[in-house]
C-alpha positions in Angstrom: 134.9 227.0 81.4 138.4 226.3 82.8 141.4 227.7 81.0 143.9 225.0 80.7 147.3 226.6 80.5 150.8 225.2 80.8 153.3 226.7 83.2 157.0 227.0 82.4 158.8 223.9 81.2 159.3 221.2 83.7 156.3 222.4 85.7 153.1 220.6 86.1 150.0 221.8 84.2 147.4 223.4 86.3 144.3 221.2 86.3 140.9 222.0 87.8 140.9 221.7 91.6 138.9 218.6 92.5 137.7 218.8 96.1 139.0 215.4 97.2 140.6 215.2 100.6 144.1 213.8 100.3 145.2 211.8 103.3 148.7 211.9 104.5 150.9 209.7 102.3 151.8 207.5 105.2 148.2 206.6 105.9 147.0 206.4 102.3 145.1 203.2 101.8 145.0 201.5 98.4 143.9 197.9 99.2 145.4 195.0 97.4 142.4 193.3 95.9 142.7 189.6 95.3 141.3 188.3 92.0 137.7 187.3 92.5 137.6 184.8 89.7 135.5 186.9 87.4 137.7 187.0 84.3 135.3 189.3 82.3 134.7 191.9 85.1 135.2 195.5 84.2 134.8 196.8 87.8 136.6 197.0 91.0 136.1 194.1 93.4 133.1 196.0 94.9 131.3 195.5 91.5 130.2 199.1 91.4 133.1 201.3 90.3 134.0 200.9 86.6 137.7 200.4 85.6 138.5 203.4 83.3 142.2 202.8 82.9 144.9 200.4 83.9 148.6 201.0 84.9 151.1 198.1 85.0 153.9 198.5 87.4 156.8 196.0 88.1 157.6 195.6 91.8 161.1 194.1 91.9 161.2 194.0 95.7 157.8 192.3 96.1 156.9 194.6 98.9 153.4 194.9 100.3 151.5 197.7 98.6 151.0 199.7 101.8 154.7 199.7 102.4 155.8 200.6 98.8 156.7 204.2 99.2 157.2 204.8 95.4 153.8 203.5 94.6 152.2 205.5 97.5 153.7 208.7 96.1 152.3 208.2 92.7 149.0 207.0 94.0 148.7 210.1 96.2 149.2 212.4 93.2 146.4 210.6 91.3 144.1 210.6 94.3 144.6 214.3 94.7 143.1 214.7 91.2 140.1 212.8 92.2 140.9 209.4 90.9 140.1 206.2 92.8 142.6 203.4 92.7 142.7 199.7 93.4 145.7 197.5 93.0 146.0 193.8 92.2 148.9 191.4 91.8 149.3 189.5 88.6 148.0 186.0 88.4 150.8 184.9 86.2 153.8 187.0 87.4 153.7 188.1 91.0 156.2 190.9 90.3 153.6 192.7 88.2 151.2 195.0 89.9 148.0 196.2 88.1 146.7 199.5 89.2 143.0 200.0 88.3 141.8 203.6 87.9 138.2 204.7 88.4 136.8 208.2 87.6 134.1 209.3 90.0 131.1 211.3 88.7 132.3 214.7 89.9 135.7 214.2 88.2 134.0 213.1 85.0 131.8 216.2 85.0 134.7 218.5 85.6 137.0 217.1 82.9 134.1 216.8 80.4 133.8 220.6 80.8 137.6 221.0 80.5 137.8 219.0 77.3 134.7 220.6 75.8 133.1 217.2 75.3 129.7 217.5 73.5 126.9 215.6 75.1 123.2 215.2 74.3 120.7 217.9 75.2 117.6 216.6 73.4 116.7 214.0 70.7 117.1 215.1 67.1 113.6 216.4 66.0 114.5 217.1 62.4 112.8 214.7 60.0 115.2 212.7 57.8 114.4 212.8 54.1 113.4 209.5 52.7 115.6 208.0 50.0 114.0 207.3 46.6 115.8 204.0 46.7 114.0 202.7 49.8 112.4 199.9 47.8 115.9 198.4 47.6 116.2 198.1 51.3 115.1 194.5 51.3 118.2 193.7 49.2 120.7 196.2 50.7 120.0 195.3 54.3 121.9 192.1 53.8 125.1 194.2 53.3 124.7 196.0 56.6 125.5 194.7 60.1 122.6 193.0 61.8 120.4 195.6 63.5 119.4 192.9 66.0 123.0 192.9 67.2 124.1 196.5 66.5 121.1 198.7 67.0 121.0 202.1 65.3 121.9 204.8 67.8 119.5 207.5 68.7 120.4 210.9 67.2 120.7 213.8 69.6 121.4 217.5 69.4 124.5 218.1 71.5 126.3 220.9 73.2 129.6 221.3 75.1 129.1 220.1 78.6 128.8 222.5 81.5 128.7 221.2 85.0 126.6 224.0 86.4 123.9 223.3 83.8 123.7 219.6 84.2 119.9 219.6 84.5 119.6 220.8 80.9 121.4 217.8 79.5 119.7 214.6 78.5 120.8 212.4 81.4 118.9 209.1 81.7 121.5 207.1 83.6 124.6 208.6 85.2 126.5 205.3 84.7 125.8 205.5 80.9 125.9 209.2 80.3 129.7 209.2 79.7 130.6 206.4 77.3 133.6 204.1 78.2 135.7 205.8 75.5 135.0 209.2 77.0 135.9 208.0 80.4 139.2 206.5 79.1 140.0 209.7 77.3 139.5 211.8 80.4 141.5 209.4 82.5 144.4 209.6 80.1 144.2 213.4 80.0 144.7 213.4 83.8 147.4 210.8 83.8 149.3 212.6 81.1 149.4 215.7 83.4 149.7 214.2 86.8 152.9 215.2 88.6 155.0 212.3 89.9 158.1 214.0 91.3 159.0 217.3 92.8 162.6 218.7 92.9 162.6 222.1 94.4 160.4 224.3 92.2 160.4 221.8 89.4 157.6 219.2 89.0 157.9 216.3 86.6 154.6 215.0 85.3 153.0 212.7 82.7 152.6 209.0 82.5 154.2 209.1 79.1 157.6 209.9 80.7 157.2 207.1 83.1 156.4 204.7 80.3 159.4 205.8 78.2 161.6 205.5 81.3 160.4 202.0 82.0 158.9 202.9 85.3 155.5 201.7 84.2 155.3 198.6 81.9 152.1 199.7 80.2 149.1 202.0 80.4 145.9 201.3 78.6 142.1 201.2 78.7 140.3 197.9 78.9 138.7 195.9 76.2 135.1 195.2 77.3 135.3 191.4 76.7 137.1 188.7 74.8 136.8 189.1 71.0 135.4 185.6 70.3 133.3 184.9 73.4 130.4 186.9 74.9 131.0 188.2 78.4 129.0 186.6 81.2 128.7 189.9 83.0 125.2 191.4 82.7 126.4 195.0 82.4 129.0 194.3 79.7 128.0 195.7 76.3 130.1 193.1 74.4 131.1 195.8 71.8 134.4 194.1 71.1 132.6 190.8 70.4 130.1 192.5 68.1 132.8 194.3 66.2 134.7 191.1 65.7 131.7 189.2 64.4 130.1 191.9 62.3 133.2 193.6 61.1 136.6 191.8 61.5 135.5 188.2 60.9 136.1 186.9 57.4 132.5 185.9 57.1 131.5 189.6 57.2 133.8 190.7 54.4 130.8 191.8 52.2 129.1 193.9 55.0 129.4 197.7 55.4 131.5 198.9 58.4 129.6 199.7 61.7 131.3 203.1 61.8 129.2 204.4 64.7 130.2 201.5 66.9 133.9 201.8 65.8 133.8 205.4 66.8 132.0 204.7 70.0 134.5 202.0 71.0 137.8 203.4 69.7 137.2 207.1 69.3 136.9 209.5 66.4 140.5 209.2 65.2 140.2 205.5 64.5 136.6 205.9 63.2 137.6 208.6 60.7 140.4 206.4 59.3 138.1 203.5 58.6 135.5 205.8 57.3 138.0 207.2 54.8 139.4 203.8 53.9 135.8 202.4 53.3 134.8 205.5 51.3 138.0 205.2 49.2 137.4 201.5 48.6 133.8 202.1 47.6 134.8 204.8 45.1 137.5 202.4 43.8 134.8 200.0 42.8 133.6 202.4 40.1 137.1 203.0 38.8 137.8 199.3 38.9 134.7 198.5 36.8 135.7 201.1 34.1 139.3 200.0 34.2 138.3 196.3 33.9 136.1 197.3 30.9 139.1 199.1 29.3 141.2 196.0 29.8 138.6 193.7 28.4 138.3 196.0 25.4 142.0 195.9 24.8 142.1 192.1 25.2 139.4 191.5 22.7 140.8 193.9 20.1 144.4 192.7 20.3 143.9 190.3 17.4 142.2 192.9 15.2 144.8 195.7 15.7 146.2 196.6 12.2 149.6 197.6 13.4 149.9 194.5 15.6 148.9 192.3 12.7 151.6 193.9 10.6 154.2 193.1 13.2 153.1 189.5 13.3 152.7 189.1 9.6 155.6 187.0 8.1 155.4 189.0 4.9 155.7 192.3 6.7 157.2 191.9 10.2 159.0 188.8 9.1 160.8 190.7 6.3 161.8 193.7 8.4 165.3 193.3 9.8 165.9 195.3 13.0 169.2 196.8 14.0 171.1 195.5 17.0 170.1 197.1 20.3 173.5 196.9 21.9 177.1 197.0 20.8 179.0 194.1 19.3 177.3 191.2 21.3 173.8 191.9 20.0 172.9 190.9 16.5 170.1 191.6 13.9 166.6 190.3 14.6 163.3 190.1 12.8 160.5 192.4 13.9 157.9 189.5 14.1 159.9 188.0 17.0 158.1 190.6 19.1 154.7 189.5 17.9 153.5 188.4 21.3 154.7 191.5 23.1 153.0 193.7 20.5 149.7 191.8 21.2 150.1 192.4 24.9 150.8 196.0 24.3 147.5 196.3 22.4 145.7 195.4 25.7 147.0 198.5 27.4 147.8 200.9 24.6 144.5 201.6 22.9 141.9 204.4 22.6 140.1 203.0 25.7 143.2 203.9 27.7 142.9 207.5 26.7 139.2 207.6 27.8 140.1 205.8 31.0 142.9 208.3 31.8 140.5 211.2 31.4 137.9 209.4 33.4 140.3 208.8 36.3 141.3 212.5 36.3 137.6 213.4 36.9 137.1 210.4 39.2 139.8 211.6 41.6 138.2 215.1 41.8 134.8 213.5 42.5 136.3 211.3 45.1 137.9 214.1 47.0 134.9 216.4 46.8 132.4 213.8 47.9 134.8 212.7 50.6 134.6 216.3 52.0 130.8 216.0 52.0 130.9 212.7 53.7 133.5 214.0 56.2 131.2 216.9 57.0 128.4 214.5 57.7 130.6 212.5 60.1 131.8 215.7 61.7 128.2 216.6 62.6 127.2 213.1 63.6 130.3 212.6 65.7 130.3 216.1 67.3 133.5 217.4 65.9 132.1 220.3 63.9 133.5 222.8 66.4 136.2 220.6 67.8 138.5 222.6 69.9 141.9 221.1 70.2 143.4 221.6 73.6 146.8 223.2 74.2 149.0 220.2 73.7 151.5 219.3 76.4 155.1 219.4 75.3 156.7 216.1 74.5 158.9 214.7 77.3 161.9 214.6 74.9 161.3 218.3 74.3 161.1 219.2 78.0 164.1 217.2 78.9 166.4 219.5 76.9 164.9 222.8 77.9 168.0 224.7 79.0 167.7 228.0 77.2 165.4 230.9 78.1 163.5 233.2 75.7 160.6 235.6 75.9 157.4 234.1 74.7 156.1 236.3 71.8 152.5 235.9 72.9 152.6 236.1 76.7 155.8 238.1 76.9 156.8 235.8 79.8 160.1 234.0 80.1 160.0 230.4 79.0 162.5 227.6 78.6 163.3 226.1 75.2 165.7 223.4 74.2 167.6 225.5 71.6 168.3 229.1 70.5 167.1 230.5 67.2 170.5 229.7 65.7 170.4 226.2 67.1 166.9 225.6 65.7 168.1 226.7 62.3 171.0 224.3 62.5 168.8 221.4 63.4 166.3 222.1 60.6 169.1 222.6 58.1 170.7 219.3 59.1 167.3 217.6 58.8 166.7 218.9 55.3 170.2 218.0 54.3 169.8 214.5 55.5 166.5 214.1 53.6 168.1 215.4 50.4 171.0 213.0 50.9 168.7 210.0 51.1 166.7 211.2 48.1 170.0 211.4 46.1 170.8 207.9 47.4 167.5 206.7 45.9 168.3 208.3 42.6 171.7 206.6 42.7 170.0 203.3 43.2 167.8 204.0 40.2 170.9 204.7 38.2 172.4 201.5 39.4 169.3 199.6 38.3 169.6 201.3 34.9 173.2 200.1 34.6 172.0 196.6 35.6 169.4 196.8 32.8 172.1 197.8 30.3 174.6 195.2 31.4 172.1 192.3 31.7 170.4 193.1 28.4 173.6 192.3 26.6 173.8 188.9 28.4 170.2 188.0 27.7 170.4 189.1 24.1 173.3 186.6 23.5 172.2 183.7 25.6 168.4 183.5 25.4 168.4 182.4 21.8 170.7 179.4 22.5 169.2 178.6 25.9 165.6 178.5 24.6 166.2 176.3 21.6 164.9 173.2 23.5 161.9 175.2 24.8 160.5 176.4 21.5 157.0 177.3 22.8 158.5 179.8 25.3 160.8 181.5 22.8 158.1 183.8 21.5 157.2 185.0 25.0 160.6 185.3 26.7 162.5 188.1 24.9 165.6 189.9 26.1 163.5 193.0 26.8 161.0 191.1 28.8 163.6 189.2 30.8 165.4 192.4 31.6 162.3 194.2 32.5 161.0 191.5 34.9 164.3 190.9 36.7 164.9 194.7 37.0 161.4 195.2 38.4 162.0 192.5 41.1 165.4 194.0 42.1 163.8 197.5 42.1 161.1 196.2 44.5 163.7 194.6 46.9 165.8 197.8 46.9 162.6 199.9 47.6 161.7 197.8 50.6 165.2 197.8 52.0 165.6 201.6 51.6 162.2 201.9 53.3 163.3 200.1 56.4 166.6 202.0 56.6 165.1 205.4 55.9 162.2 204.9 58.4 164.8 204.8 61.2 166.7 207.8 59.7 163.5 209.8 59.4 162.5 209.1 63.0 166.1 210.0 64.2 166.0 213.3 62.2 162.6 214.2 63.6 163.8 213.4 67.1 166.8 215.5 66.6 164.7 218.4 65.4 162.8 218.2 68.7 159.3 219.2 67.7 157.4 220.7 70.7 154.1 218.7 70.5 153.0 215.3 69.2 151.1 217.0 66.4 154.2 218.9 65.3 156.1 215.7 65.5 153.7 213.7 63.4 153.4 216.5 60.8 157.2 216.8 60.5 157.6 213.0 60.2 154.7 212.8 57.7 156.4 215.3 55.3 159.7 213.5 55.5 158.3 210.0 55.0 156.0 211.0 52.2 158.7 212.8 50.3 161.1 209.9 50.6 158.4 207.3 49.8 157.3 209.3 46.8 160.8 209.3 45.3 161.5 205.7 46.4 158.4 204.1 45.0 157.8 206.3 41.9 161.3 207.1 40.6 161.8 203.8 38.7 158.3 204.3 37.2 159.0 207.9 36.2 162.3 206.7 34.6 160.6 204.1 32.5 157.7 206.4 31.6 159.7 209.6 30.7 163.4 208.8 30.3 164.0 205.3 29.0 164.3 205.2 25.2 164.0 208.9 24.8 167.7 209.8 24.3 169.3 206.8 22.5 170.6 208.4 19.2 170.6 206.1 16.3 172.7 202.9 15.4 175.5 204.8 13.8 175.8 207.3 16.7 174.3 205.9 19.9 174.3 207.8 23.2 176.2 206.3 26.1 175.6 206.5 29.9 178.7 207.4 31.9 180.6 207.2 28.6 180.5 203.3 28.8 177.0 201.9 28.8 174.8 202.4 25.7 171.4 203.8 26.6 168.7 201.1 26.5 166.0 201.4 23.9 162.3 200.7 24.1 160.8 197.7 22.5 159.4 198.5 19.0 156.0 198.6 20.6 157.2 201.2 23.1 158.0 201.3 26.9 154.4 201.2 28.0 154.4 197.4 28.5 157.5 197.7 30.6 155.9 200.4 32.8 152.9 198.1 33.2 155.2 195.3 34.3 157.0 197.6 36.8 153.7 198.7 38.3 152.4 195.2 38.6 155.4 193.9 40.4 155.7 196.9 42.8 151.9 197.2 43.6 151.4 193.4 43.9 154.6 192.8 45.9 153.9 195.7 48.2 150.3 194.6 48.9 151.4 191.0 49.7 154.3 192.1 51.9 152.2 194.6 53.9 149.4 192.2 54.5 151.7 189.4 55.6 153.6 191.8 57.9 150.4 193.2 59.4 148.9 189.7 60.1 151.9 187.6 61.0 154.1 189.9 63.1 151.6 190.8 65.8 150.2 187.2 65.8 153.7 185.7 66.3 154.6 188.2 69.0 151.5 187.4 71.0 152.0 183.7 70.5 155.6 183.9 71.7 154.5 186.0 74.7 151.8 183.5 75.7 154.3 180.7 75.4 156.9 182.4 77.5 154.3 183.2 80.2 152.8 179.7 79.8 149.2 180.8 80.1 147.1 177.9 79.2 143.7 179.6 79.1 142.5 183.2 79.1 139.6 182.1 81.4 141.9 181.9 84.5 143.2 185.4 84.4 141.3 188.7 84.8 140.4 191.1 82.0 143.2 193.6 82.7 145.8 190.9 82.5 144.4 189.4 79.3 144.8 192.8 77.7 148.3 193.2 79.0 149.3 190.1 77.0 148.3 191.8 73.7 150.6 194.1 71.7 150.7 197.8 72.5 149.8 200.2 69.7 152.7 202.1 68.2 153.4 205.7 69.1 152.6 206.8 65.6 149.3 205.0 65.6 147.6 205.2 62.2 150.6 206.9 60.5 151.8 203.9 58.6 148.2 202.8 57.7 147.6 206.2 56.1 151.0 206.2 54.4 150.4 202.8 52.9 147.1 203.9 51.4 148.3 207.3 50.1 151.2 205.6 48.3 148.7 203.2 46.8 146.5 206.2 45.8 149.5 207.5 43.9 149.9 204.3 41.9 146.2 204.3 41.1 146.2 207.9 39.9 149.7 208.8 38.6 150.3 205.9 36.2 146.8 204.6 35.5 147.1 205.5 31.8 149.6 202.6 31.5 147.9 200.1 33.8 144.1 200.3 33.8 144.0 197.3 36.1 145.6 199.3 38.9 142.2 200.3 40.5 141.2 196.6 40.4 144.3 195.5 42.3 143.8 198.4 44.7 140.2 197.4 45.3 141.1 193.8 46.0 143.9 194.8 48.3 141.7 197.3 50.2 138.9 194.8 50.7 141.5 192.7 52.5 143.1 195.7 54.1 139.9 196.8 55.9 139.3 193.4 57.4 143.0 192.8 58.2 143.3 196.1 60.0 140.0 195.5 61.9 141.2 191.9 62.9 144.5 193.3 64.0 143.3 196.1 66.3 140.5 193.9 67.8 142.3 190.7 68.4 146.0 191.4 68.5 146.3 194.9 70.1 145.4 196.5 73.4 142.6 199.0 73.2 143.8 202.3 72.0 143.3 205.5 74.0 140.4 207.3 72.2 141.3 210.5 70.5 139.3 213.2 68.9 139.9 214.0 65.2 137.9 216.2 62.9 139.4 215.0 59.6 142.2 213.0 58.1 144.6 215.8 58.9 147.7 216.5 56.8 146.9 213.7 54.4 144.1 215.7 52.8 146.4 218.3 51.1 148.8 215.5 50.1 145.9 213.7 48.3 145.0 216.9 46.6 148.5 217.4 45.5 148.8 213.9 44.1 145.5 214.4 42.3 146.8 217.6 40.6 150.0 215.9 39.6 148.2 212.9 38.2 146.6 214.9 35.4 149.9 216.0 34.1 151.5 212.6 34.6 148.8 210.7 32.7 148.7 213.2 29.9 152.5 212.9 29.5 152.4 209.1 29.6 149.9 209.0 26.8 151.9 211.6 24.8 155.5 210.4 25.4 155.3 206.7 26.6 152.5 205.2 24.5 152.3 205.1 20.7 148.8 206.6 20.6 149.8 210.1 19.3 152.2 208.8 16.5 149.4 206.4 15.4 146.8 209.3 15.3 149.3 211.5 13.4 149.8 208.7 10.9 146.1 208.0 10.6 145.0 211.5 10.0 148.0 213.0 8.1 150.7 210.6 6.9 148.5 207.7 5.6 147.0 209.9 2.9 148.2 212.5 0.3 150.6 214.4 0.4 152.6 212.2 2.7 151.0 208.8 2.1 149.9 206.7 -0.8 146.5 205.6 0.5 143.3 207.1 -0.8 141.6 207.1 2.6 142.7 207.3 6.2 144.0 203.9 7.4 146.5 202.3 9.7 148.0 200.1 7.0 151.6 200.8 6.6 152.0 202.3 10.0 154.9 200.0 11.1 156.9 200.5 8.0 156.4 204.3 8.2 157.5 204.6 11.8 160.7 202.6 11.4 163.7 204.4 10.0 166.3 202.9 7.7 170.0 202.6 8.6 172.9 201.6 6.3 175.0 198.9 8.0 178.1 200.3 6.5 177.7 203.3 8.8 178.2 201.3 12.0 181.2 202.5 14.0 183.8 199.9 15.0 182.6 200.1 18.6 179.0 199.2 17.9 179.3 196.9 14.8 177.9 193.5 15.6 180.4 190.6 15.7 178.0 188.0 14.3 175.2 188.0 11.8 172.4 185.4 11.7 172.3 182.9 8.8 169.2 184.5 7.4 170.7 187.9 7.1 172.1 187.1 3.6 173.4 190.1 1.8 171.1 192.8 3.4 172.7 196.2 3.4 170.2 198.0 5.7 168.4 197.5 9.0 165.5 199.3 10.7 165.3 201.1 14.0 162.6 202.9 15.9 162.7 206.6 15.2 161.6 209.3 12.7 164.8 210.1 10.7 165.7 210.6 7.1 167.1 207.5 5.3 170.7 207.1 4.2 171.4 208.9 0.8 169.1 211.7 1.7 170.8 215.1 1.8 169.8 215.3 5.5 170.4 211.7 6.3 169.8 210.5 9.9 168.4 213.9 10.9 164.8 214.2 12.3 162.2 214.0 9.6 159.0 216.1 9.2 157.1 213.2 10.7 159.0 213.7 13.9 158.2 217.4 14.2 154.5 216.7 13.4 154.5 214.1 16.2 156.2 216.4 18.7 153.7 219.2 17.9 150.8 216.8 18.3 152.1 215.6 21.7 152.5 219.1 23.0 149.1 220.1 21.8 147.6 217.0 23.3 149.1 217.7 26.7 148.0 221.3 26.7 144.5 220.7 25.6 143.9 217.6 27.8 145.3 219.4 30.9 143.3 222.5 30.4 140.1 220.6 29.8 140.6 218.3 32.8 141.7 221.1 35.1 138.7 223.2 34.1 136.4 220.2 34.7 138.0 219.7 38.1 137.5 223.3 39.0 133.8 223.3 37.9 133.2 220.1 39.9 134.9 221.5 42.9 132.7 224.6 42.7 129.4 222.8 42.0 129.7 220.2 44.7 129.4 221.9 48.1 131.7 220.6 50.8 128.8 220.5 53.4 125.4 219.0 52.5 122.4 221.2 52.9 120.7 218.9 55.4 123.9 218.9 57.6 124.0 222.8 57.5 120.3 222.8 58.7 121.1 220.4 61.5 124.1 222.4 62.6 122.0 225.6 62.7 119.3 223.9 64.7 121.8 222.6 67.2 123.4 226.0 67.6 119.9 227.5 68.2 119.1 224.9 70.8 122.4 225.5 72.5 121.6 229.2 72.8 118.0 228.6 74.0 118.6 225.8 76.4 122.0 226.6 77.8 122.8 230.3 77.4 119.3 231.7 78.2 119.5 230.0 81.6 121.8 232.9 82.7 118.9 235.3 82.2 116.7 233.1 84.4 119.3 233.1 87.2 119.6 236.9 87.0 115.8 237.3 87.1 115.5 235.2 90.3 118.1 237.3 92.1 116.5 240.6 91.3 114.5 242.2 94.1 110.9 243.4 93.3 110.5 247.1 92.5 107.7 248.9 94.6 106.2 252.4 94.1 105.4 254.4 97.2 102.8 257.1 97.8 105.1 259.8 96.6 105.4 258.1 93.2 109.0 257.2 93.9 110.6 253.8 93.4 111.8 251.7 96.3 114.0 248.7 95.9 
C-alpha cells in the first residue's frame, strides 16, 4: 500500500509515481479535437478512451492550444501523473475550452490501491434466507422499479484492491471493472492534488484553488446521457435516463427507490442520504396512520365531550360571565362564545393524544435503532464497512494564511499554521460570541412577537365584535384569541425565514473566519452552528406557547405585566394547546411549501436564463460535456441543507407531536414530494456530482438521538402543563366525588364550573377596570377567570386553592412516571435490537476469511517458489 502523506503547507502532496514519460513542455502535444457531431459520446474522438472528468477553461486571447503556455503548463502537470488529455473548443462560445481527462488502466489500478477501493474477488456464495412473505411478491413487485430496465446487481465478496494481485480479482472486462463513478472519484483525487505552479520551494496545487480563483470555470464528471432521451451510443448504460424514468419522474412516485443504481451513479454519500430519507419516510407512514387515527378519534368525540358541551350549553356556558382579558379596552364576555374553539380543542386534547405521545416516544427509538441495522446492511452491500478515510488535504483558504510555525505534536516536525494557540482561541471565542449574539437576537424577536400579541389582542377584542356584526356566521369562529394567534404565527414564520437567510451568511462567515483545516472540520463546525441557530429560531415560539404563555398572568385584580407596561396574555379557557397547534401548522406547512418551491423553481429558472443568454436552440447540436456545462453546479456544502431541512422537520414531528398528531401526516406528504423533487433536481438541473464515499449520515446521527431524548421530556411537559388532561383527570378521580365534590360517582359533569375561579368586580384596580360593560351584564357583581384560587370572602381569598396543589402534584408525578417508563422502554429496545443483523455479520466474516485466503496467502506461495530445494549428501549433511 502507498502511504499518502502531506508535506509542509503550500507543498504538493506526494502521489504514487506513475511511469509516464513527460515530454518537454514546449513539445507537448494535446490536439484540439473538433466536435465529431456525436452529441451523446462519452469518449475521446478516437472512440476508445472514456472521458472521466472535464475541466472548463476560458481562453480570453483565443490562442491556439499548442501555443497557450498556461494551458501547456497545467497539462504537463496532469500528464506527469498519468492522465491523458484532449481539448475541444466550445460549440456555443469559442472562448471556452473543454479539457477532457482520461484515466488509463495503470493509473486506475494505482489509485484504486491508494484509495483502498474494494473490488470483487468472487461472487457471493452465501444463500439468502427466503422471506415468509414471498407470496406477496406478485403484489409488491409493482412498487419496485422494473427489473427489465434496472436489473438486480450480482452480489460479490470484495477486498481492497492491490495492483500486484490483480489475477485474484474478478476481472471480466477491464473497461467495466472500474465503474464510471470510481473513475471520476480517482480523477478528482488526482486533480485536487496536482501541482499547477512552482515558486521556489513552494508548490501550489489543487483544482479547487483554481476554481475558487476563477482560473477554471468548472470541473465535473459527465452525465452518461440526456435525462429524457436514450443515448444512441451502444456502450452507454443510460443510467441517468433510467434514474429519471424509474425514480425522479412523477409517474414513479409510488415506487421504491433504486438505491443501488443511485449509489452506482452518484456515489455512496448521495446514496446514503436518499436511503435515510426513504427509510425515514417509510417509518413516518406508521406514525402518520396512528396520528390520523388519533385525530379521527378526537374529531368524532368532540360532540360528546362533557366539558365541551358544558361550555356550549346556554344554561351553563351561557350563564358564566368571564372577566376581561386585557386592561380597560376589553370587556366581559360569555363562556359559550368560545364554543367552537372548545370543540376544536377536543380534537387535539383527548386521551388519544396521551397514547399517541407515548407511541411516538417509542417510535423514534425504533426508528433510530432499525436505521442503524439498515445502515449496517448498506455498509456491507456498498463496501464501506471498513471504510478508511484518507488524510484530507487542507482547504485552500487554510493554506493561504499559513504564516506561523509550530511543532507537529505527532510527527515532531515543523509545520506552518495560520494562527498561534492564542489566535485560535480568539477566533473560536469570537465565533461562539457571535452565535450567542444571534441566539439572543432570536429571543428578542420572540419577545417582540409577544408584545405584538399583547398589543393586537387589545385591538381585536374591541373591534371584532363590531366588525363582524354583518357576518354573523363567522362570529363564532373568529375570536380575538384566534385572530391574534393566526396573525402572530404568520409574522413569526416570516421572521424565522428572514433570520435564516441572514444567519446563514453569518454562520458561513464565522466558520470561514475560524479557518477549519479540512472540509470535514468545516462541515462539522458549520453543522453545529446552523443547527443550534435553527433549533432556537424554529422552536422558540413553539416553546413559548407551550411552556410560558398563560403560566404567569396573576388574577384580574392583580395582573402581571411584561416590561411593566404590557399585561401578560392569557390562554383561552380551553388552554393554549389549540394555539400551539396553529403555530405548528403554519410553520410546518409554510416551511414545506417554501422549500419545495425554492428547490424546484430556482435551479430551473437559472438554467432557463442561461440557455436563453447562450441562445442554444437544441441540446442535440452540442456535445455531452457542453450540455452538462449548461446545468447548475452543486453547492460546496452539497447535501448539508437537505439534511438540515429534514432534521428540523424531525424535531417538529417528535418534540411537539402531543399537541399536533397530524404532524407525521404533514411530514409524510412533504417527504413523498421531497424525495422526488430532490431526485428530479439532481438528475435534470445539476451537473453530475463528484462521487464521495460515506459510511453513515455523519454528525446528523447524534443530533437525531439528542432530539429523540429531548422529545420525551418535551411531550410529557406539553401534556402536563399545556393541555388540560391532568386537571380533568384530577377532577374526575378526586374532586368530582366526596369529600371535594357533590356527585355520587366519578364524572366530568361540573368540571368547567369547578376549574373557573370567582372574582369580585369591586376588586378591579383603576388601571385594569373595564371602561364599558355589555348590555346583558345587568347587575352582576362577579366574573370568572381560569385559575384555581379561593373565591372572594374566603379567609385566603385569591390564594391558590387545594385543587391547584393537587393538580401540580399530579403534573409532576405524571412527568416523572412517563419519562422513566419511556426512557426505560427506549433503553430496553436499544439493547434488544442489535445494530448489525446476524446475516450481515456472517457475510462480513465470510468476506474477511476469503480476503485472507485469496489475497494474503499468496505471499506464502511467492516465498515457496523462491526457496531453493534442500538436498542431503552422503555425509548426512544438508546442502542448499
